[in-house]
C-alpha positions in Angstrom: 92.9 107.8 117.5 93.1 110.9 119.7 91.4 113.9 121.1 93.0 116.7 118.9 90.8 118.3 116.3 91.9 119.2 112.8 90.2 120.6 109.7 91.6 117.8 107.5 93.9 114.7 107.9 96.2 113.0 105.4 97.0 109.3 105.2 100.1 107.8 103.5 100.3 104.1 102.7 103.8 103.0 101.7 104.1 99.5 100.3 106.8 97.6 98.5 105.1 98.1 95.1 103.0 101.2 95.4 102.2 104.2 97.5 98.9 105.8 98.2 98.0 109.2 99.7 94.5 110.3 100.8 92.9 113.3 102.5 89.9 113.3 104.7 87.6 115.6 106.7 85.1 114.7 109.4 82.7 113.3 106.8 85.3 110.9 105.5 88.0 110.5 102.8 87.8 113.0 100.0 90.4 112.0 97.5 93.1 109.4 96.9 96.1 109.2 94.6 98.5 106.3 93.9 102.0 106.0 92.4 104.6 103.2 92.2 107.0 103.2 95.1 110.2 104.9 94.0 113.3 102.8 94.2 116.0 104.9 92.7 117.5 108.4 93.2 118.3 110.0 96.6 117.2 108.3 99.8 114.8 111.2 100.4 112.9 110.6 97.2 110.3 108.3 98.8 109.0 110.6 101.6 109.3 113.6 99.2 107.0 111.8 96.8 104.6 111.2 99.7 104.5 114.9 100.3 103.8 115.6 96.6 101.0 112.9 96.6 99.3 114.4 99.6 99.3 117.8 97.9 97.9 116.2 94.8 95.1 114.6 96.8 94.4 118.0 98.4 94.2 119.6 95.0 91.7 116.9 93.9 89.6 117.6 97.0 89.8 121.3 96.5 91.4 122.0 99.9 94.5 124.0 100.9 97.3 121.6 102.0 98.1 124.0 104.8 94.8 122.9 106.5 96.1 119.3 106.9 96.9 119.2 110.6 98.1 115.6 110.9 99.4 112.8 108.8 99.1 109.1 109.6 101.6 106.8 107.9 101.1 103.1 107.4 104.4 101.7 106.0 106.1 98.4 105.4 109.1 98.0 107.7 111.2 97.3 109.5 111.9 100.6 111.2 115.2 101.9 112.7 115.5 105.0 115.0 117.8 107.7 113.7 118.3 110.4 116.3 114.9 109.5 117.7 113.1 109.6 114.4 111.7 106.6 112.4 113.8 105.6 109.4 112.7 103.0 106.9 114.8 99.9 106.3 112.4 97.8 104.3 114.2 95.0 102.4 111.6 95.3 99.5 112.6 98.9 99.0 116.2 99.4 100.2 118.8 97.6 98.1 122.0 98.7 99.9 124.1 96.0 101.3 121.8 93.2 100.1 121.8 90.8 97.3 118.8 92.4 95.6 119.4 92.8 91.8 115.8 93.9 91.4 116.4 97.0 93.6 118.4 99.6 91.7 119.5 101.6 94.7 122.1 101.6 97.5 119.8 102.8 100.2 120.1 101.4 103.7 117.9 103.7 105.6 115.2 106.2 104.3 114.7 109.3 106.5 110.9 108.9 106.5 109.9 110.8 109.7 112.6 113.5 109.3 111.3 114.5 105.8 107.6 114.4 106.7 108.2 116.5 109.9 109.7 119.2 107.6 106.2 119.7 106.2 103.6 118.6 108.8 102.9 119.6 112.4 101.9 116.1 113.6 103.2 112.8 112.0 102.3 109.4 113.4 104.0 106.4 111.8 103.2 102.7 112.3 103.9 99.5 110.5 101.3 99.0 107.8 100.0 95.8 109.4 99.8 97.5 112.9 97.8 100.3 111.3 95.6 97.7 109.5 94.7 95.8 112.7 93.8 99.2 114.3 91.5 99.9 111.3 89.9 96.5 111.3 89.3 96.7 115.1 87.8 100.2 114.7 85.8 99.7 111.5 86.1 96.3 110.0 86.2 92.5 110.7 87.7 92.6 114.2 85.6 95.3 115.9 86.1 94.9 119.7 88.0 91.6 119.2 90.8 91.6 121.9 92.9 88.8 120.6 93.5 89.0 116.9 96.1 89.6 114.1 96.1 91.2 110.7 98.1 89.4 108.1 99.1 90.8 104.7 100.2 88.5 101.9 101.5 90.6 99.0 104.9 91.8 97.9 106.0 90.9 101.4 104.4 89.1 104.4 103.6 91.0 107.5 101.5 90.9 110.7 99.8 93.3 113.1 99.2 91.8 116.5 96.6 92.6 119.2 96.6 90.7 122.6 94.2 91.4 125.5 92.9 94.4 123.5 96.4 96.0 123.3 98.1 96.4 119.9 101.7 95.4 120.1 104.4 97.7 118.8 107.7 96.9 120.5 110.9 98.9 121.1 111.2 100.3 117.5 107.6 99.7 116.3 108.6 96.4 114.7 106.4 94.0 116.6 104.6 91.9 114.0 107.5 91.2 111.8 106.6 87.5 112.0 107.2 87.3 108.2 110.8 86.9 109.2 110.3 83.9 111.5 112.5 81.1 110.4 110.6 78.0 109.4 112.8 75.6 107.4 116.2 75.1 105.9 115.2 75.8 102.3 118.3 77.6 101.0 116.5 78.7 97.8 113.9 80.6 99.8 115.9 83.8 100.1 114.1 86.8 101.6 115.0 90.3 100.7 116.3 90.7 104.3 118.9 88.0 103.7 117.2 85.3 105.7 116.9 81.9 104.1 113.8 79.9 104.9 111.8 82.5 106.7 108.1 82.8 106.0 108.4 85.8 103.6 111.2 84.0 101.7 108.9 81.0 101.3 105.6 82.6 100.2 105.8 86.4 99.5 104.8 87.6 96.0 108.3 89.0 95.4 110.2 86.0 96.5 107.9 83.5 94.8 108.3 85.4 91.5 112.1 85.4 91.9 112.1 81.6 92.5 109.7 80.4 89.7 110.3 83.1 87.1 106.7 84.2 86.9 105.0 87.2 88.4 103.0 86.3 91.5 99.8 87.3 89.6 100.6 84.9 86.8 101.6 82.1 89.2 98.4 82.2 91.3 96.2 82.7 88.2 97.7 79.6 86.7 97.2 77.7 89.9 93.6 78.7 90.0 93.2 77.5 86.4 94.5 74.1 87.4 98.1 74.2 86.1 99.7 71.3 88.2 103.1 72.9 88.8 101.6 76.3 89.7 99.1 74.6 91.9 101.9 72.7 93.7 103.6 76.0 94.4 100.4 77.6 95.6 99.6 74.7 97.9 103.2 74.8 99.2 102.8 78.5 100.0 99.5 78.0 101.7 101.0 75.2 103.9 103.7 77.6 105.2 101.3 80.4 105.8 99.2 78.0 107.9 102.3 76.9 109.8 103.1 80.5 110.5 99.6 81.2 111.7 99.7 78.2 114.0 102.9 79.5 115.6 101.3 82.8 116.3 98.1 81.3 117.6 100.2 79.0 119.9 102.4 81.8 121.1 99.8 84.5 121.6 96.5 82.6 122.1 94.8 84.4 119.3 91.2 83.9 118.3 91.0 85.7 114.9 93.2 86.3 111.8 92.1 89.0 109.4 94.0 88.5 106.1 94.5 91.0 103.3 97.0 91.8 100.7 96.9 91.3 96.9 97.5 87.5 97.0 94.7 86.9 99.5 92.4 89.5 98.0 92.4 87.7 94.6 92.9 84.1 95.7 91.8 83.7 99.3 88.7 81.7 98.5 90.7 78.7 97.3 93.8 79.2 99.6 91.8 79.5 102.8 90.9 75.8 103.2 94.5 74.9 102.6 95.8 77.4 105.2 93.1 76.3 107.7 94.0 72.6 107.2 97.6 73.3 108.3 96.5 75.6 111.2 94.0 73.2 112.6 96.3 70.1 112.3 98.3 70.9 115.4 97.3 70.9 119.2 93.6 71.5 119.2 93.7 73.0 122.7 95.4 76.1 121.1 93.7 76.2 117.7 90.1 75.1 118.3 87.8 78.0 117.3 90.5 80.1 115.7 89.0 81.8 112.6 90.3 83.3 109.4 88.3 86.1 107.7 89.1 88.5 104.8 89.9 92.1 105.6 86.6 93.9 105.6 88.3 97.1 104.5 89.8 95.4 101.4 92.4 97.1 99.5 91.9 100.3 101.5 92.8 98.7 104.9 96.2 100.4 105.1 94.8 103.8 104.0 92.1 103.6 106.7 94.7 102.3 109.1 96.8 105.4 108.5 93.8 107.6 109.1 93.0 105.7 112.3 96.4 106.6 113.7 95.5 110.3 113.8 91.7 110.2 113.7 90.0 112.4 116.3 87.7 110.5 118.6 84.8 112.8 117.6 85.0 111.5 114.0 84.9 107.8 114.9 81.2 107.2 115.4 80.3 108.9 112.1 82.9 106.9 110.1 81.8 103.7 111.7 78.1 104.4 110.8 78.6 105.8 107.3 81.6 103.8 106.1 82.6 106.7 104.0 85.7 105.0 102.5 83.4 103.2 100.1 83.4 106.2 97.9 87.1 105.6 97.3 86.5 102.0 96.6 83.9 102.9 94.0 
């Protein structure tokens, strides 16, 4: 959030499965469009699609795209700096140099910031989970909480971290990539990044689907319905998420985990006790009182996070009071 004023803002949410673009004015978000994340063609196709989607959202809202003064981007990562600009090296999108038969491209880096700056005066890019924890602290389940993390469990697994009231970013904006912490020696748990046995390789929707031959939606629905093999896989995944949360609570002395993403959004009510059991089973001095709550902003947390990156301070009180993003949810 900052002091600069604009007529309108745009938000771009880039995930491993879908992209969303939205536009907003002082009164709140006005329109939103979604498309699948492109994974073929030139390496510029993804940010160029983002520009097209923002223009489409502007058309829906009846505003001139030239009046969009700033764009906030919440993107899966990791990021790499190319001549000082952020390029995207996400293993769930870039297939170049990796054993990723489900990714029909040879991309290694996507020139995300370079392309966006060809169209917009101000561009601010953060990891989607970093943007999400900023949004949840501004408008959601972690308002004014100084020691917290946002967790997404979806196509990938990611974290946004806040300690002593300061959101952590790191040298290239990659702080929070705890989905790539190595947890065990399971050689079958292959992450898109090439790691074996990291948290994302063990539990992400994409990697679980690759391992068991079912979509993550089908797997977790079967587990909910009581299928014993699917339930075993779901409990296995919950165990490893709980272990990962314990490691972060121990390392950073966190008080609150806000969890979102498609897996948690649809199945968190039966997964949460399993995750908490693992989290609480180690060193009570570090875990006593640690809570898990669902993302208050739901499926729009990354969109609102992207807006939060460029939101003028003068708009914050109105957005916090009116919760105007609910119109997009409806």
